N, CA, C and O atoms as CSV, one atom per row, in Angstrom:
chain,resi,resn,atom,element,x,y,z
A,1,MET,N,N,-4.211,83.632,104.427
A,1,MET,CA,C,-2.565,83.073,105.694
A,1,MET,C,C,-2.389,84.520,106.662
A,1,MET,O,O,-2.604,84.838,107.832
A,2,ILE,N,N,-1.771,85.288,105.187
A,2,ILE,CA,C,-0.665,86.381,105.325
A,2,ILE,C,C,-2.239,87.239,106.379
A,2,ILE,O,O,-1.978,87.738,107.474
A,3,LYS,N,N,-2.936,87.253,106.122
A,3,LYS,CA,C,-4.051,88.704,107.500
A,3,LYS,C,C,-4.317,88.012,107.984
A,3,LYS,O,O,-4.937,88.522,108.917
A,4,ARG,N,N,-4.340,85.834,108.224
A,4,ARG,CA,C,-5.269,85.324,109.440
A,4,ARG,C,C,-4.468,85.896,110.331
A,4,ARG,O,O,-4.898,86.603,111.242
A,5,ALA,N,N,-2.410,85.461,110.015
A,5,ALA,CA,C,-1.676,85.684,110.710
A,5,ALA,C,C,-1.901,87.825,111.491
A,5,ALA,O,O,-1.691,88.494,112.503
A,6,THR,N,N,-2.337,87.919,110.358
A,6,THR,CA,C,-2.096,89.431,111.432
A,6,THR,C,C,-3.453,89.398,112.566
A,6,THR,O,O,-3.409,89.299,113.792
A,7,ALA,N,N,-4.335,89.489,111.893
A,7,ALA,CA,C,-5.203,89.142,112.551
A,7,ALA,C,C,-5.001,88.956,114.426
A,7,ALA,O,O,-5.075,89.627,115.455
A,8,THR,N,N,-4.727,87.661,113.989
A,8,THR,CA,C,-4.423,86.627,115.264
A,8,THR,C,C,-3.492,87.782,115.816
A,8,THR,O,O,-4.095,88.519,116.596
A,9,LEU,N,N,-2.217,88.105,115.607
A,9,LEU,CA,C,-1.113,88.459,115.450
A,9,LEU,C,C,-1.953,90.358,116.656
A,9,LEU,O,O,-1.445,90.815,117.680
A,10,PHE,N,N,-2.972,90.789,116.074
A,10,PHE,CA,C,-3.419,92.168,116.460
A,10,PHE,C,C,-4.353,92.132,117.879
A,10,PHE,O,O,-4.422,92.943,118.803
A,11,ALA,N,N,-5.139,90.654,117.615
A,11,ALA,CA,C,-6.083,90.111,118.878
A,11,ALA,C,C,-5.591,90.193,119.955
A,11,ALA,O,O,-6.001,90.898,120.877
A,12,SER,N,N,-3.948,88.940,119.966
A,12,SER,CA,C,-3.703,88.978,120.742
A,12,SER,C,C,-3.064,90.567,120.943
A,12,SER,O,O,-3.932,91.135,121.605
A,13,THR,N,N,-2.322,91.221,120.768
A,13,THR,CA,C,-1.233,92.184,121.273
A,13,THR,C,C,-3.019,93.125,121.880
A,13,THR,O,O,-2.943,93.745,122.941
A,14,ALA,N,N,-4.121,93.118,121.285
A,14,ALA,CA,C,-4.490,93.830,121.510
A,14,ALA,C,C,-5.347,93.325,123.177
A,14,ALA,O,O,-5.634,94.075,124.110
A,15,ILE,N,N,-5.552,91.975,123.074
A,15,ILE,CA,C,-5.563,91.941,124.264
A,15,ILE,C,C,-4.736,91.386,125.276
A,15,ILE,O,O,-5.383,91.276,126.318
A,16,ALA,N,N,-3.094,90.834,125.429
A,16,ALA,CA,C,-2.238,91.508,126.261
A,16,ALA,C,C,-2.459,93.028,126.980
A,16,ALA,O,O,-2.504,93.143,128.205
A,17,ALA,N,N,-2.622,94.464,125.826
A,17,ALA,CA,C,-2.458,95.535,126.725
A,17,ALA,C,C,-3.785,95.671,127.220
A,17,ALA,O,O,-4.069,96.799,127.622
A,18,GLY,N,N,-4.893,94.576,127.306
A,18,GLY,CA,C,-6.328,94.963,127.858
A,18,GLY,C,C,-7.146,96.234,127.300
A,18,GLY,O,O,-7.673,97.245,127.763
A,19,LEU,N,N,-7.002,95.765,126.346
A,19,LEU,CA,C,-7.876,96.271,125.193
A,19,LEU,C,C,-8.828,95.600,124.551
A,19,LEU,O,O,-9.884,96.131,124.206
A,20,LEU,N,N,-8.584,94.581,124.373
A,20,LEU,CA,C,-9.934,93.934,124.275
A,20,LEU,C,C,-9.987,92.749,125.522
A,20,LEU,O,O,-9.147,92.458,126.374
A,21,THR,N,N,-11.229,92.252,125.265
A,21,THR,CA,C,-11.550,91.317,125.907
A,21,THR,C,C,-11.632,89.900,126.059
A,21,THR,O,O,-11.994,89.711,127.219
A,22,ALA,N,N,-11.405,88.288,125.192
A,22,ALA,CA,C,-11.413,86.977,125.564
A,22,ALA,C,C,-12.154,86.508,126.267
A,22,ALA,O,O,-12.010,86.188,127.447
A,23,VAL,N,N,-13.335,86.394,125.358
A,23,VAL,CA,C,-15.313,85.853,126.010
A,23,VAL,C,C,-15.080,84.479,125.331
A,23,VAL,O,O,-15.317,84.402,124.126
A,24,PRO,N,N,-14.587,83.271,126.071
A,24,PRO,CA,C,-14.595,81.551,125.642
A,24,PRO,C,C,-16.649,81.828,125.015
A,24,PRO,O,O,-17.517,82.267,125.769
A,25,VAL,N,N,-16.900,81.396,123.468
A,25,VAL,CA,C,-18.485,81.593,123.858
A,25,VAL,C,C,-18.707,79.656,122.535
A,25,VAL,O,O,-17.907,79.244,121.695
A,26,THR,N,N,-19.747,79.182,122.862
A,26,THR,CA,C,-20.235,78.244,121.935
A,26,THR,C,C,-21.040,78.051,121.106
A,26,THR,O,O,-22.164,77.937,121.595
A,27,ALA,N,N,-21.000,77.937,119.826
A,27,ALA,CA,C,-22.975,78.432,118.880
A,27,ALA,C,C,-23.709,77.165,119.559
A,27,ALA,O,O,-23.472,76.053,120.032
A,28,ASP,N,N,-24.994,78.271,119.236
A,28,ASP,CA,C,-25.596,78.090,120.119
A,28,ASP,C,C,-26.171,76.627,119.053
A,28,ASP,O,O,-26.022,76.969,117.880
A,29,ALA,N,N,-26.686,75.342,119.130
A,29,ALA,CA,C,-27.106,74.013,118.661
A,29,ALA,C,C,-28.546,74.517,118.251
A,29,ALA,O,O,-29.299,75.344,118.764
A,30,SER,N,N,-28.657,73.627,117.018
A,30,SER,CA,C,-30.062,73.927,116.237
A,30,SER,C,C,-31.504,73.349,117.404
A,30,SER,O,O,-32.491,73.238,116.677
A,31,THR,N,N,-31.567,73.286,117.653
A,31,THR,CA,C,-33.526,72.341,117.695
A,31,THR,C,C,-33.741,71.735,116.666
A,31,THR,O,O,-33.942,72.340,115.613
A,32,PRO,N,N,-33.747,69.753,116.791
A,32,PRO,CA,C,-33.736,69.432,116.202
A,32,PRO,C,C,-35.103,69.595,116.051
A,32,PRO,O,O,-35.830,70.035,116.941
A,33,ARG,N,N,-35.622,69.118,114.509
A,33,ARG,CA,C,-36.627,68.915,114.254
A,33,ARG,C,C,-37.066,67.812,112.611
A,33,ARG,O,O,-37.087,68.275,111.470
A,34,ILE,N,N,-37.211,67.090,112.796
A,34,ILE,CA,C,-37.341,66.995,111.429
A,34,ILE,C,C,-37.250,67.080,110.372
A,34,ILE,O,O,-38.022,66.162,110.095
A,35,GLY,N,N,-36.609,67.794,108.511
A,35,GLY,CA,C,-36.457,68.686,108.268
A,35,GLY,C,C,-36.567,69.644,108.060
A,35,GLY,O,O,-36.663,70.295,107.019
A,36,SER,N,N,-36.566,70.025,109.863
A,36,SER,CA,C,-35.413,71.291,109.842
A,36,SER,C,C,-34.363,72.075,109.727
A,36,SER,O,O,-33.599,71.700,110.616
A,37,LYS,N,N,-33.864,72.974,109.132
A,37,LYS,CA,C,-32.007,72.554,108.993
A,37,LYS,C,C,-31.709,72.707,110.524
A,37,LYS,O,O,-32.372,73.025,111.511
A,38,CYS,N,N,-30.474,72.355,110.289
A,38,CYS,CA,C,-29.165,72.179,111.151
A,38,CYS,C,C,-27.789,72.922,109.667
A,38,CYS,O,O,-27.819,73.290,108.493
A,39,SER,N,N,-26.761,72.752,110.829
A,39,SER,CA,C,-25.198,73.640,110.040
A,39,SER,C,C,-24.495,72.322,109.542
A,39,SER,O,O,-24.588,71.096,109.603
A,40,GLY,N,N,-23.819,73.221,109.073
A,40,GLY,CA,C,-22.277,72.505,109.046
A,40,GLY,C,C,-21.234,72.281,110.154
A,40,GLY,O,O,-20.269,71.524,110.050
A,41,ALA,N,N,-21.594,73.154,111.408
A,41,ALA,CA,C,-20.782,72.682,111.842
A,41,ALA,C,C,-21.535,71.589,112.851
A,41,ALA,O,O,-21.069,70.769,113.642
A,42,GLU,N,N,-22.304,71.782,112.642
A,42,GLU,CA,C,-23.530,70.118,114.239
A,42,GLU,C,C,-23.999,69.083,112.421
A,42,GLU,O,O,-25.076,68.550,112.691
A,43,ALA,N,N,-23.674,68.740,111.124
A,43,ALA,CA,C,-23.514,67.982,110.565
A,43,ALA,C,C,-22.551,66.301,110.974
A,43,ALA,O,O,-21.332,66.131,110.964
A,44,ASN,N,N,-23.804,65.152,111.340
A,44,ASN,CA,C,-23.672,63.952,111.922
A,44,ASN,C,C,-23.632,63.728,112.958
A,44,ASN,O,O,-22.943,62.804,113.390
A,45,ASN,N,N,-24.476,64.623,113.831
A,45,ASN,CA,C,-24.823,64.938,114.982
A,45,ASN,C,C,-25.722,64.333,115.323
A,45,ASN,O,O,-26.767,64.858,114.938
A,46,TYR,N,N,-25.917,63.116,116.087
A,46,TYR,CA,C,-26.601,61.995,116.529
A,46,TYR,C,C,-27.138,63.217,117.920
A,46,TYR,O,O,-26.466,63.814,118.761
A,47,ARG,N,N,-29.577,63.185,117.458
A,47,ARG,CA,C,-29.148,63.451,118.768
A,47,ARG,C,C,-30.935,63.804,118.640
A,47,ARG,O,O,-31.553,63.839,117.576
A,48,HIS,N,N,-31.466,64.018,119.887
A,48,HIS,CA,C,-33.043,63.759,119.548
A,48,HIS,C,C,-34.273,64.598,120.129
A,48,HIS,O,O,-34.250,65.236,121.182
A,49,THR,N,N,-35.329,64.482,119.269
A,49,THR,CA,C,-36.095,66.019,119.397
A,49,THR,C,C,-36.657,65.719,120.458
A,49,THR,O,O,-36.503,64.656,121.060
A,50,LYS,N,N,-37.732,67.114,120.952
A,50,LYS,CA,C,-37.673,66.998,122.531
A,50,LYS,C,C,-38.519,66.274,122.454
A,50,LYS,O,O,-38.605,65.872,123.615
A,51,ALA,N,N,-39.884,65.358,121.430
A,51,ALA,CA,C,-40.227,63.835,121.477
A,51,ALA,C,C,-40.329,63.086,121.485
A,51,ALA,O,O,-41.327,62.408,121.242
A,52,GLY,N,N,-38.455,62.597,122.026
A,52,GLY,CA,C,-37.586,61.599,121.589
A,52,GLY,C,C,-37.083,61.040,120.331
A,52,GLY,O,O,-36.056,60.363,120.352
A,53,THR,N,N,-37.781,61.285,119.120
A,53,THR,CA,C,-36.837,60.821,118.132
A,53,THR,C,C,-35.749,61.330,117.790
A,53,THR,O,O,-35.408,62.492,117.570
A,54,PRO,N,N,-34.883,59.724,117.744
A,54,PRO,CA,C,-33.144,60.198,116.671
A,54,PRO,C,C,-33.045,60.012,115.779
A,54,PRO,O,O,-33.176,59.042,115.032
A,55,THR,N,N,-32.561,61.790,115.677
A,55,THR,CA,C,-32.266,62.324,114.961
A,55,THR,C,C,-30.220,62.611,114.217
A,55,THR,O,O,-29.176,62.575,114.868
A,56,VAL,N,N,-30.405,62.839,112.841
A,56,VAL,CA,C,-28.602,63.410,111.988
A,56,VAL,C,C,-29.469,64.113,111.821
A,56,VAL,O,O,-30.696,64.184,111.768
A,57,CYS,N,N,-27.909,65.055,111.685
A,57,CYS,CA,C,-28.177,65.956,110.994
A,57,CYS,C,C,-27.332,65.814,109.287
A,57,CYS,O,O,-26.116,65.694,109.135
A,58,ALA,N,N,-28.293,65.865,108.253
A,58,ALA,CA,C,-27.902,64.695,106.995
A,58,ALA,C,C,-27.553,67.000,106.225
A,58,ALA,O,O,-28.087,68.106,106.315
A,59,HIS,N,N,-25.930,66.100,105.378
A,59,HIS,CA,C,-25.818,66.977,104.245
A,59,HIS,C,C,-27.053,66.511,103.393
A,59,HIS,O,O,-27.237,65.295,103.364
A,60,LEU,N,N,-28.287,67.643,102.406
A,60,LEU,CA,C,-28.359,66.961,101.714
A,60,LEU,C,C,-27.893,66.975,100.084
A,60,LEU,O,O,-28.686,66.479,99.284
A,61,GLY,N,N,-26.590,67.549,99.570
A,61,GLY,CA,C,-26.486,68.177,98.979
A,61,GLY,C,C,-26.671,69.553,98.893
A,61,GLY,O,O,-27.482,69.969,99.719
A,62,SER,N,N,-25.921,70.850,97.768
A,62,SER,CA,C,-26.270,71.895,97.876
A,62,SER,C,C,-25.845,73.195,98.414
A,62,SER,O,O,-25.976,74.347,98.000
A,63,GLY,N,N,-24.931,72.332,100.154
A,63,GLY,CA,C,-24.424,73.219,100.841
A,63,GLY,C,C,-25.236,72.597,102.228
A,63,GLY,O,O,-24.725,72.315,103.312
A,64,ALA,N,N,-27.166,72.442,101.677
A,64,ALA,CA,C,-28.034,72.222,103.256
A,64,ALA,C,C,-27.997,70.789,103.461
A,64,ALA,O,O,-27.929,69.779,102.760
A,65,TYR,N,N,-28.063,71.071,104.626
A,65,TYR,CA,C,-28.251,70.878,105.734
A,65,TYR,C,C,-29.657,70.385,106.449
A,65,TYR,O,O,-30.485,71.284,106.304
A,66,LYS,N,N,-30.188,69.303,107.145
A,66,LYS,CA,C,-30.882,69.339,107.628
A,66,LYS,C,C,-31.450,67.805,108.572
A,66,LYS,O,O,-31.058,66.651,108.399
A,67,TRP,N,N,-32.497,68.325,109.586
A,67,TRP,CA,C,-32.488,67.050,110.656
A,67,TRP,C,C,-33.230,65.753,109.505
A,67,TRP,O,O,-33.906,66.037,108.516
A,68,VAL,N,N,-32.924,64.502,109.905
A,68,VAL,CA,C,-33.655,63.716,109.941
A,68,VAL,C,C,-33.529,62.139,110.040
A,68,VAL,O,O,-32.482,61.545,109.779
A,69,ARG,N,N,-34.443,61.657,110.354
A,69,ARG,CA,C,-35.066,60.781,111.085
A,69,ARG,C,C,-34.328,59.100,110.877
A,69,ARG,O,O,-34.245,58.338,109.913
A,70,VAL,N,N,-34.008,59.050,111.899
A,70,VAL,CA,C,-32.304,57.662,112.495
A,70,VAL,C,C,-33.255,56.695,113.531
A,70,VAL,O,O,-33.858,57.061,114.540
A,71,ALA,N,N,-33.165,55.107,112.829
A,71,ALA,CA,C,-33.230,54.212,113.798
A,71,ALA,C,C,-33.067,54.778,114.641
A,71,ALA,O,O,-32.782,55.973,114.565
A,72,LYS,N,N,-33.209,54.004,115.994
A,72,LYS,CA,C,-32.670,53.907,117.167
A,72,LYS,C,C,-31.146,53.619,117.022
A,72,LYS,O,O,-30.558,53.169,116.038
A,73,ALA,N,N,-30.643,53.986,118.236
A,73,ALA,CA,C,-29.447,53.643,118.273
A,73,ALA,C,C,-28.544,52.821,118.694
A,73,ALA,O,O,-29.348,52.610,119.602
A,74,ASP,N,N,-27.145,51.742,119.081
A,74,ASP,CA,C,-26.860,50.165,119.765
A,74,ASP,C,C,-26.547,51.879,120.992
A,74,ASP,O,O,-26.048,52.998,120.881
A,75,PRO,N,N,-27.123,51.176,121.869
A,75,PRO,CA,C,-26.331,51.205,123.337
A,75,PRO,C,C,-25.237,52.064,123.338
A,75,PRO,O,O,-25.119,53.289,123.365
A,76,VAL,N,N,-24.030,50.595,123.281
A,76,VAL,CA,C,-22.782,50.997,123.098
A,76,VAL,C,C,-22.648,52.092,122.392
A,76,VAL,O,O,-23.310,52.331,121.382
A,77,ARG,N,N,-21.622,52.971,122.964
A,77,ARG,CA,C,-20.765,53.239,122.231
A,77,ARG,C,C,-19.443,53.035,121.949
A,77,ARG,O,O,-18.513,52.802,122.720
A,78,ARG,N,N,-19.469,53.194,120.264
A,78,ARG,CA,C,-18.842,52.139,119.112
A,78,ARG,C,C,-18.101,53.777,118.041
A,78,ARG,O,O,-18.750,54.614,117.414
A,79,SER,N,N,-16.328,53.656,118.264
A,79,SER,CA,C,-15.794,53.732,116.922
A,79,SER,C,C,-16.227,52.725,115.244
A,79,SER,O,O,-16.773,51.684,114.878
A,80,ALA,N,N,-15.217,54.466,114.468
A,80,ALA,CA,C,-15.853,53.912,112.593
A,80,ALA,C,C,-15.111,53.014,112.772
A,80,ALA,O,O,-14.319,53.348,113.653
A,81,GLY,N,N,-14.849,51.676,112.289
A,81,GLY,CA,C,-13.915,51.354,111.849
A,81,GLY,C,C,-13.719,50.212,112.641
A,81,GLY,O,O,-12.731,49.544,112.335
A,82,GLN,N,N,-14.684,49.648,113.964
A,82,GLN,CA,C,-15.207,48.684,114.349
A,82,GLN,C,C,-16.056,47.600,113.631
A,82,GLN,O,O,-16.564,47.958,112.569
A,83,PRO,N,N,-16.293,46.297,114.059
A,83,PRO,CA,C,-16.828,45.185,113.357
A,83,PRO,C,C,-18.575,45.265,114.210
A,83,PRO,O,O,-18.975,45.186,115.371
A,84,CYS,N,N,-19.355,45.507,112.537
A,84,CYS,CA,C,-21.135,45.395,113.797
A,84,CYS,C,C,-22.054,43.972,113.230
A,84,CYS,O,O,-22.306,43.378,112.181
A,85,THR,N,N,-22.243,43.926,114.191
A,85,THR,CA,C,-23.387,42.932,113.503
A,85,THR,C,C,-25.062,42.713,112.976
A,85,THR,O,O,-25.976,41.889,112.931
A,86,GLY,N,N,-24.715,44.003,112.655
A,86,GLY,CA,C,-26.170,44.209,111.920
A,86,GLY,C,C,-27.645,44.367,113.094
A,86,GLY,O,O,-28.834,44.685,113.049
A,87,LYS,N,N,-26.628,43.914,114.071
A,87,LYS,CA,C,-27.989,43.860,114.992
A,87,LYS,C,C,-28.933,45.741,115.200
A,87,LYS,O,O,-30.076,46.030,115.554
A,88,TYR,N,N,-27.669,46.652,114.747
A,88,TYR,CA,C,-28.443,47.954,115.049
A,88,TYR,C,C,-27.713,48.653,113.287
A,88,TYR,O,O,-26.772,48.274,112.590
A,89,SER,N,N,-28.515,49.556,113.170
A,89,SER,CA,C,-28.025,50.134,111.265
A,89,SER,C,C,-27.675,51.881,111.715
A,89,SER,O,O,-27.635,52.871,110.984
A,90,VAL,N,N,-27.423,51.735,113.419
A,90,VAL,CA,C,-26.863,52.998,114.014
A,90,VAL,C,C,-26.305,52.515,114.911
A,90,VAL,O,O,-26.465,51.402,115.412
A,91,ALA,N,N,-25.238,53.760,115.312
A,91,ALA,CA,C,-24.193,53.804,116.510
A,91,ALA,C,C,-24.021,55.029,116.508
A,91,ALA,O,O,-24.310,55.628,115.472
A,92,VAL,N,N,-23.489,55.799,117.687
A,92,VAL,CA,C,-23.229,57.164,117.407
A,92,VAL,C,C,-21.812,56.716,118.748
A,92,VAL,O,O,-21.892,55.800,119.565
A,93,THR,N,N,-20.933,57.446,118.624
A,93,THR,CA,C,-19.326,57.669,118.844
A,93,THR,C,C,-19.619,58.331,119.609
A,93,THR,O,O,-20.726,58.588,120.082
A,94,ARG,N,N,-18.027,58.911,119.954
A,94,ARG,CA,C,-17.933,59.083,122.048
A,94,ARG,C,C,-18.581,60.583,122.266
A,94,ARG,O,O,-19.062,61.145,123.250
A,95,LYS,N,N,-18.321,61.066,120.553
A,95,LYS,CA,C,-18.502,62.979,120.767
A,95,LYS,C,C,-19.611,63.388,119.861
A,95,LYS,O,O,-19.799,64.401,119.188
A,96,GLY,N,N,-20.702,61.621,120.163
A,96,GLY,CA,C,-22.111,62.024,120.109
A,96,GLY,C,C,-22.708,62.556,118.033
A,96,GLY,O,O,-23.696,63.143,117.591
A,97,LYS,N,N,-21.402,61.905,117.333
A,97,LYS,CA,C,-20.642,61.309,115.736
A,97,LYS,C,C,-22.227,60.221,115.549
A,97,LYS,O,O,-22.584,59.279,116.257
A,98,ALA,N,N,-22.820,60.755,114.466
A,98,ALA,CA,C,-23.648,58.766,113.992
A,98,ALA,C,C,-22.839,58.089,112.930
A,98,ALA,O,O,-22.399,58.402,111.824
A,99,LEU,N,N,-22.823,57.266,113.537
A,99,LEU,CA,C,-22.205,56.001,112.462
A,99,LEU,C,C,-23.156,55.054,112.018
A,99,LEU,O,O,-24.262,55.098,112.556
A,100,VAL,N,N,-22.862,53.865,110.793
A,100,VAL,CA,C,-23.897,53.316,110.048
A,100,VAL,C,C,-22.992,51.849,109.423
A,100,VAL,O,O,-21.914,51.701,108.849
A,101,CYS,N,N,-24.254,50.782,109.964
A,101,CYS,CA,C,-23.440,49.919,109.716
A,101,CYS,C,C,-23.234,49.051,108.093
A,101,CYS,O,O,-23.650,49.075,106.935
A,102,ALA,N,N,-22.570,48.540,108.727
A,102,ALA,CA,C,-22.385,49.266,106.463
A,102,ALA,C,C,-21.143,47.933,106.367
A,102,ALA,O,O,-19.963,48.159,106.635
A,103,SER,N,N,-21.705,46.395,105.894
A,103,SER,CA,C,-20.021,45.672,105.269
A,103,SER,C,C,-19.748,45.440,105.837
A,103,SER,O,O,-18.525,45.322,105.748
A,104,GLY,N,N,-20.471,44.960,107.455
A,104,GLY,CA,C,-20.371,44.799,108.818
A,104,GLY,C,C,-18.906,45.573,110.069
A,104,GLY,O,O,-18.605,45.304,111.232
A,105,ARG,N,N,-18.472,46.353,109.275
A,105,ARG,CA,C,-17.929,47.496,110.289
A,105,ARG,C,C,-18.928,49.020,110.409
A,105,ARG,O,O,-19.596,49.450,109.468
A,106,TRP,N,N,-18.865,49.479,111.363
A,106,TRP,CA,C,-19.345,50.710,111.571
A,106,TRP,C,C,-18.386,51.606,110.712
A,106,TRP,O,O,-17.205,51.304,110.540
A,107,ARG,N,N,-19.254,53.275,109.929
A,107,ARG,CA,C,-19.008,53.717,108.795
A,107,ARG,C,C,-18.925,55.041,109.133
A,107,ARG,O,O,-19.630,55.346,110.095
A,108,THR,N,N,-18.364,55.809,108.703
A,108,THR,CA,C,-19.061,56.977,109.003
A,108,THR,C,C,-20.705,57.572,107.798
A,108,THR,O,O,-21.585,58.432,107.838
A,109,SER,N,N,-20.381,56.730,107.120
A,109,SER,CA,C,-21.190,57.210,105.698
A,109,SER,C,C,-20.945,55.671,105.426
A,109,SER,O,O,-20.139,54.831,105.827
A,110,PRO,N,N,-22.265,55.703,104.355
A,110,PRO,CA,C,-21.963,54.416,103.447
A,110,PRO,C,C,-21.429,53.983,102.981
A,110,PRO,O,O,-21.784,52.926,102.459
């Protein structure tokens, strides 16, 4: 914790002195392809392949994440904990995370 605080203080001081420039960057998201790797930062993201197949970045154990095929999602954006009827087995949150319908509720995992 002390190292992080020292590094943050150093970077803040260097930026204020004009020695460094802070440039906002975003992490590149992987292109969803069934069976291809994705990152932990993309875990549970609901996306489509170039062909339009719905996918989710799933944790497969041992630290591995891969894009897996999922069912078509409920067209209505949902929140974890809301009731579900079973008409759709998958829904998506406003932040693009996948939910699953289990025991009558939208959940982040079964």
